[in-house]
N, C-alpha and C positions, 0 to 999 in steps of 0.2 A: 755411295754409302748404303750399307745393308739395312733393310727394314727389320723391325723387331721379329716379324714372322720368319724371315730368313735366318736371323740369329738363333731363334728357337729350333729351326730345322737343323742348323749346323750343330747345335748342342745335342739334339737327339741323335744325330749321326755319330757324334763323338762318343756318347754314352753307349750306343750300340756297338761301335768298334771296340771300345774298352771292355765291354762285357764279353765280346768274342775273343779278346786277346789280341786285337789288331792295333791297339794304341801303342805308340812308341813310348816305352818307359812306363806304361800303365798296366803291365801284365800282373795278374793276380797271383799271389803265392799259393793260396788255397782256394780252389774254385769249386769245392764240393757244395757249399751253400750259397754261393754268390748269385745263382740264377734267380732266387726268389727276390732279392733286393733289386737286382738289375731289371727284372720284369716289373717290379713296382715302380721304379723310377721311369722306365720306358712308358708304362701305361699312363702315368701322371703327365709326362711331357706330351704324349700323343693327345691326351684330353685337353691339355693347354692349347695345343695347336688347333684342335677342332674348335675350341671356344673362340680363338682369334679369327678363324676362317668364317665362322657363323657371324661374328660381329662385322667383318668386312662385307659379307654378302648382304646383311641387313642394311648397312650403311649405303651400299650401292643401290639397293632397292629403294631406299628413302630418297636418294638423289634422283632416281627415275620415277618418283611418285608411285611406287608399287608396294610400300611398306607402311605399317602403322608406326607413328612416332614413338609410342610407348614400347613397342617391340625393339625398336632401334636403340632406345636409351637403355633398356634392360640388357640387350646383347652387349653393348659397349661397356656397361658397368660390370658385367660378368667377365668380359675380357680384361678389363683393368684390374679387377680383383684377382683374377688368375695370374696375371703378370706380376702383381705385387707379391703373391704367394710364391711364385717361382723365384723371384729375386730374394725373398726372405730365406727360402730353403738354400739357395745358392750361397748366401752370406753365412748361414750356419755351417754349411759344409766346409766353406773356406776357413771359418774360425776353428772348426774341429781339426782340419788338416794342419793349420798353423800350430795348434796346441800339441798335436802329435809330433810335429817337428821339434818342438821345444822339450820334449820328454828326454830325460837322460837315458842312455843305452846301458 
């Protein structure tokens, strides 16, 4: 079973491939202005991955008695909030996609 961090890494890879036009069936029709949004999404996902990695490092340091408990709790809370934000954005994107599919041509 894949860990949440692996899932996020896979999502970032998929977004990067889609922005480069390497995604199957995900080719953009108009790529003139897509770079700005793709960069925004990529940057946000990379920051999310960084937050998760910091949280994991802090947790491992706590297990080895090398970290302050307050720092660990803060890092884990930040990672949880980041994951919730990523999930909310994903849900909104899926809702928007479904709405576009329902539009008459």
